[in-house]
C-alpha positions as CSV (number, residue, x, y, z in Angstrom):
1,X,73.7,30.9,-21.2
2,X,75.5,28.0,-19.9
3,X,73.9,24.6,-19.7
4,X,74.1,25.0,-16.0
5,X,72.2,28.3,-16.0
6,X,69.4,27.0,-18.3
7,X,68.9,24.0,-15.6
8,X,68.6,26.3,-12.8
9,X,65.9,28.4,-14.6
10,X,63.6,26.0,-15.2
11,X,64.1,24.4,-11.7
12,X,63.3,28.0,-9.9
13,X,59.5,27.9,-10.5
14,X,59.4,24.0,-9.5
15,X,61.3,25.0,-6.3
16,X,58.8,28.1,-5.5
17,X,55.7,25.9,-6.3
18,X,57.1,23.0,-4.1
19,X,57.5,25.3,-1.0
20,X,54.0,26.9,-1.2
21,X,52.6,23.3,-1.2
22,X,51.9,21.3,2.1
23,X,54.4,19.1,3.2
24,X,52.2,15.9,3.8
25,X,48.3,15.6,3.4
26,X,46.2,16.4,6.4
27,X,45.5,13.2,8.4
28,X,42.3,12.3,9.8
29,X,41.9,12.3,13.5
30,X,40.9,9.7,15.4
31,X,39.0,9.6,18.6
32,X,37.5,6.9,20.9
33,X,34.0,7.6,22.2
34,X,33.2,6.0,25.9
35,X,29.9,6.4,27.2
36,X,29.2,5.7,30.9
37,X,26.3,3.4,31.7
38,X,25.7,5.0,35.3
39,X,26.9,8.3,34.6
40,X,25.8,11.3,32.7
41,X,28.6,11.8,30.3
42,X,30.8,10.6,27.2
43,X,34.5,10.5,27.7
44,X,36.3,11.5,24.6
45,X,40.0,10.0,24.0
46,X,42.8,10.8,21.9
47,X,44.3,7.5,20.8
48,X,47.9,9.4,20.4
49,X,48.0,10.5,23.9
50,X,45.8,8.2,25.6
51,X,44.1,11.0,27.6
52,X,40.9,12.1,28.0
53,X,40.4,15.6,25.6
54,X,36.6,16.3,26.0
55,X,33.2,15.2,27.2
56,X,30.1,15.4,26.1
57,X,27.3,16.3,29.5
58,X,24.2,15.6,30.4
59,X,23.1,12.3,28.7
60,X,21.9,10.0,31.6
61,X,22.4,6.4,31.1
62,X,24.1,6.3,28.3
63,X,24.1,3.2,26.3
64,X,25.2,3.0,22.5
65,X,27.6,5.7,20.9
66,X,28.5,6.2,17.4
67,X,29.4,9.3,15.0
68,X,28.5,10.5,11.6
69,X,31.3,9.4,8.9
70,X,31.9,13.0,8.1
71,X,33.0,14.2,11.9
72,X,30.3,16.5,12.5
73,X,28.1,14.4,15.1
74,X,28.3,12.2,17.7
75,X,25.1,10.1,18.4
76,X,24.2,8.5,21.8
77,X,21.1,6.5,23.1
78,X,19.7,7.5,26.6
79,X,18.2,5.2,28.6
80,X,17.0,7.7,31.2
81,X,15.3,9.7,28.5
82,X,14.4,7.1,25.9
83,X,16.0,9.3,23.2
84,X,18.7,9.3,20.6
85,X,20.8,12.3,21.5
86,X,22.7,14.4,18.9
87,X,25.6,16.0,20.1
88,X,27.8,18.6,17.7
89,X,31.2,17.2,17.3
90,X,32.7,20.9,17.6
91,X,30.9,22.2,20.7
92,X,30.4,18.9,22.2
93,X,26.9,20.1,23.1
94,X,23.7,18.3,22.8
95,X,21.9,19.8,20.1
96,X,18.7,17.4,19.7
97,X,16.9,14.7,21.8
98,X,14.9,12.5,19.4
99,X,11.9,10.6,20.9
100,X,12.1,6.7,20.7
101,X,9.4,4.5,20.4
102,X,10.8,2.6,23.5
103,X,13.8,1.7,25.8
104,X,17.1,2.2,23.8
105,X,19.8,-0.2,24.0
106,X,22.8,-0.1,21.5
107,X,22.6,1.8,18.0
108,X,24.6,1.8,14.8
109,X,24.9,4.4,11.6
110,X,24.7,3.4,8.1
111,X,27.9,3.7,5.9
112,X,26.7,6.8,4.1
113,X,25.5,8.3,7.8
114,X,22.0,9.3,6.6
115,X,20.5,6.7,9.0
116,X,20.8,5.6,12.8
117,X,19.5,2.4,13.9
118,X,18.3,2.3,17.6
119,X,18.0,-1.3,19.3
120,X,14.7,-1.0,21.3
121,X,14.6,-3.4,24.3
122,X,11.2,-4.4,24.2
123,X,8.1,-5.2,22.7
124,X,6.5,-2.2,21.0
125,X,2.9,-2.8,19.8
126,X,2.2,-5.9,18.2
127,X,6.3,-6.8,17.3
128,X,8.2,-8.9,19.9
129,X,10.9,-6.1,19.4
130,X,11.9,-3.4,16.7
131,X,14.9,-1.4,15.3
132,X,13.8,2.0,15.1
133,X,15.0,4.0,12.3
134,X,16.1,7.9,12.7
135,X,17.0,9.9,9.3
136,X,19.7,12.0,10.2
137,X,19.1,14.8,7.8
138,X,15.6,15.4,9.5
139,X,16.7,14.3,12.9
140,X,13.1,12.6,12.9
141,X,12.3,8.4,13.4
142,X,11.0,7.7,10.4
143,X,10.4,3.7,10.8
144,X,10.5,1.0,13.2
145,X,11.3,-2.5,11.7
146,X,10.1,-5.8,13.2
147,X,12.8,-8.0,14.8
148,X,12.1,-11.6,16.5
149,X,12.7,-10.3,19.9
150,X,14.0,-7.2,22.0
151,X,17.1,-5.8,20.8
152,X,20.2,-5.6,22.8
153,X,23.0,-5.0,20.2
154,X,22.5,-3.8,16.8
155,X,25.2,-3.4,13.9
156,X,24.9,-2.4,10.5
157,X,27.1,-4.8,7.9
158,X,30.1,-3.4,6.2
159,X,28.1,-2.7,2.8
160,X,25.4,-1.1,4.5
161,X,22.7,-3.1,3.0
162,X,22.1,-5.0,6.2
163,X,21.1,-4.4,10.1
164,X,21.7,-7.4,12.5
165,X,20.0,-7.2,15.6
166,X,20.7,-9.7,18.9
167,X,17.6,-10.8,20.8
168,X,18.4,-9.7,24.7
169,X,16.1,-12.4,25.7
170,X,16.8,-16.2,26.5
171,X,14.8,-16.9,22.9
172,X,18.0,-16.3,21.4
173,X,17.4,-14.9,17.8
174,X,19.9,-12.8,15.3
175,X,17.3,-10.8,13.4
176,X,18.7,-9.3,9.8
177,X,17.0,-6.5,8.3
178,X,17.1,-5.3,4.8
179,X,18.1,-1.8,4.7
180,X,16.5,-1.4,1.3
181,X,13.3,-2.5,2.1
182,X,13.2,-1.4,5.8
183,X,11.7,-4.8,6.4
184,X,13.2,-8.2,8.1
185,X,15.3,-10.2,5.7
186,X,16.0,-13.6,7.7
187,X,16.7,-15.2,11.0
188,X,18.6,-17.5,13.0
189,X,18.0,-18.8,16.6
190,X,20.9,-19.9,18.8
191,X,20.7,-21.2,22.0
192,X,20.5,-18.3,24.9
193,X,20.1,-14.5,24.8
194,X,22.3,-12.5,22.2
195,X,25.4,-10.7,23.5
196,X,27.5,-8.2,21.7
197,X,28.7,-9.4,17.6
198,X,30.9,-8.3,15.3
199,X,31.5,-9.5,11.4
200,X,34.1,-9.4,8.9
201,X,33.8,-9.1,4.9
202,X,34.6,-10.2,1.8
203,X,37.1,-8.8,-0.6
204,X,33.7,-7.2,-2.3
205,X,32.6,-5.6,0.7
206,X,29.7,-7.9,1.2
207,X,29.4,-9.8,5.0
208,X,31.3,-12.7,5.4
209,X,30.9,-14.2,8.8
210,X,28.8,-13.1,12.0
211,X,30.6,-13.7,15.4
212,X,28.2,-14.1,17.9
213,X,28.6,-13.9,21.6
214,X,25.8,-15.8,23.2
215,X,24.4,-16.4,26.5
216,X,26.9,-17.3,29.6
217,X,29.0,-19.5,27.0
218,X,32.8,-18.4,27.5
219,X,33.4,-17.9,23.9
220,X,31.5,-17.1,20.3
221,X,29.8,-18.5,17.7
222,X,30.7,-18.7,14.0
223,X,27.7,-17.8,11.5
224,X,27.9,-17.9,7.7
225,X,26.3,-15.0,6.4
226,X,25.6,-16.4,3.1
227,X,24.2,-19.7,4.0
228,X,22.3,-18.6,7.4
229,X,24.1,-21.1,9.3
230,X,26.2,-21.9,12.3
231,X,29.2,-23.0,11.1
232,X,31.6,-23.3,14.5
233,X,31.8,-22.2,18.1
234,X,35.4,-21.2,19.7
235,X,35.5,-21.4,23.4
236,X,37.9,-18.9,24.8
237,X,40.9,-20.2,26.6
238,X,41.0,-21.6,30.3
239,X,43.1,-19.6,32.8
240,X,46.6,-21.2,33.4
241,X,47.4,-22.2,37.2
242,X,47.9,-19.0,39.4
243,X,45.2,-16.8,38.2
244,X,41.6,-16.1,39.6
245,X,38.6,-15.9,37.1
246,X,36.1,-12.8,38.0
247,X,32.5,-13.7,38.6
248,X,30.2,-12.3,36.3
249,X,27.2,-13.9,37.1
250,X,26.3,-13.8,33.5
251,X,27.7,-12.7,30.0
252,X,31.3,-14.3,30.6
253,X,32.2,-13.3,27.1
254,X,31.1,-9.6,26.3
255,X,32.4,-7.5,23.4
256,X,34.7,-8.3,20.0
257,X,35.7,-6.4,17.2
258,X,37.3,-7.0,13.9
259,X,40.4,-5.0,12.6
260,X,40.2,-3.0,9.4
261,X,42.2,-4.9,7.6
262,X,40.1,-8.2,8.1
263,X,43.1,-9.9,9.7
264,X,42.3,-10.1,13.2
265,X,39.3,-10.6,15.7
266,X,39.8,-9.4,19.3
267,X,37.4,-11.1,21.8
268,X,36.8,-9.6,25.5
269,X,36.5,-12.3,28.6
270,X,34.6,-10.6,31.4
271,X,35.7,-14.2,33.3
272,X,39.2,-14.6,32.7
273,X,39.9,-10.3,32.4
274,X,41.4,-10.9,29.2
275,X,41.4,-9.7,25.9
276,X,42.0,-12.6,23.1
277,X,43.3,-12.5,19.4
278,X,42.4,-14.5,16.8
279,X,43.3,-14.9,13.3
280,X,41.1,-14.5,10.2
281,X,39.4,-16.1,8.3
282,X,40.9,-19.3,9.6
283,X,39.6,-18.2,13.2
284,X,42.8,-19.7,14.6
285,X,44.3,-18.2,18.2
286,X,46.9,-15.8,18.2
287,X,47.4,-14.8,21.9
288,X,46.0,-12.9,24.8
289,X,46.5,-9.8,26.8
290,X,45.7,-10.2,30.6
291,X,44.1,-7.0,32.1
292,X,45.0,-4.9,35.0
293,X,41.1,-4.4,35.3
294,X,38.6,-6.0,36.7
295,X,36.6,-7.1,33.8
296,X,36.6,-6.5,29.9
297,X,33.2,-6.2,28.9
298,X,33.1,-4.2,25.4
299,X,36.0,-3.4,22.8
300,X,36.8,-1.1,19.7
301,X,40.1,-1.1,17.6
302,X,41.9,1.9,15.8
303,X,41.7,2.2,11.9
304,X,45.2,1.0,11.2
305,X,44.3,-2.4,13.9
306,X,47.4,-1.6,15.8
307,X,45.2,-0.6,19.4
308,X,42.4,-1.9,21.2
309,X,40.2,0.2,23.6
310,X,38.7,-2.4,26.4
311,X,36.2,-0.9,28.7
312,X,36.3,-1.8,32.2
313,X,32.8,-1.2,33.7
314,X,33.9,-2.4,37.4
315,X,37.1,-0.8,37.6
316,X,36.1,2.8,35.5
317,X,38.4,2.5,33.3
318,X,39.5,2.3,29.4
319,X,42.4,-0.3,29.0
320,X,44.4,-0.2,26.0
321,X,45.9,-3.0,24.4
322,X,48.6,-3.3,21.5
323,X,47.3,-5.7,19.4
324,X,50.4,-6.7,17.8
325,X,52.3,-7.8,21.1
326,X,49.0,-8.1,22.9
327,X,50.0,-6.0,25.7
328,X,48.4,-3.6,27.7
329,X,50.4,-0.3,27.7
330,X,48.0,2.3,29.0
331,X,44.7,2.7,31.7
332,X,42.6,5.3,31.2
333,X,40.4,6.4,33.9
334,X,36.9,7.2,32.9
335,X,33.3,7.9,34.3
336,X,30.7,5.3,35.9
337,X,30.4,2.0,34.8
338,X,31.9,2.4,30.9
339,X,30.2,0.1,28.5
340,X,29.9,0.8,25.0
341,X,32.8,2.8,23.1
342,X,33.3,3.6,19.6
343,X,36.1,4.7,17.1
344,X,35.5,8.1,15.7
345,X,37.3,8.9,12.2
346,X,37.3,12.9,11.6
347,X,38.2,13.5,7.9
348,X,41.1,15.7,7.2
349,X,42.1,15.9,10.5
350,X,39.8,18.7,11.5
351,X,40.2,19.5,15.1
352,X,37.0,18.3,17.6
353,X,39.0,18.9,20.8
354,X,42.1,20.2,22.6
């Protein structure tokens, strides 16, 4: 046997093995979930095509929306029924309506998917406000944790150790809850009703900063999570000559998100009908995108940090912004008064909709 023949004989089994293996690993599938506050459905957007590829029907006055980390369920708070509605991600059918302790607003899920936290926008019993705790294994409400005021917006920290709940009244409390003890941990009082929030994290996964929109301030507050102190206020840019502000009545700055790489903060301006970006951790302005809609009121970003999806509740669109260039690249018609939205990751490319 020649040397060439010997090499060919050795390579043949390897070639057969390579042909039987998948060429690429299955990629995660991404979907943008868009609630409609004055409608009865959730729109599901494919960020590859920027098309609506599915709808969850029968949820009146949807407020908060989130999804399980394994991509099997979608959770929605219904203001019409005072319930947390659970939908199967394959069939897009509501399978359970979980009664809550009061009128719900925004919701958030723990990183392990075991609990969904629901902000209750009213006093409950002797408590000025509460966050309801839903156990996802049994799909039951197992506890209500006291907060310093009725909860409008609510979030889970990146490490899952805390829930951050914003007081929707003029008292202006941010309540931080301990998820291990199911009890209040600390709070900070700001000067106005707490609007949307987001947060950045340290390299070890612990929470670094809270970014808080408050009252009618056209900007946001930066809170150091470790020291529980306000450390800065950042005003959003003023409009240049030739552009006209959109009167909002309240909440001139409403909606914000941090990219997964922790390098960029994006912030909605309803007043300017714009989305602005800031570098992190130094919170320096990077740019802005003036939008084609009628007001930017909520935003979520894709896991790669390249696209932002901003809700336009007046024009009834979800607006897509390319973050590196800060340019609007798509405009998607959705339902009535779209507000909260969420980026859903379906692991391993398992299909959810057509």
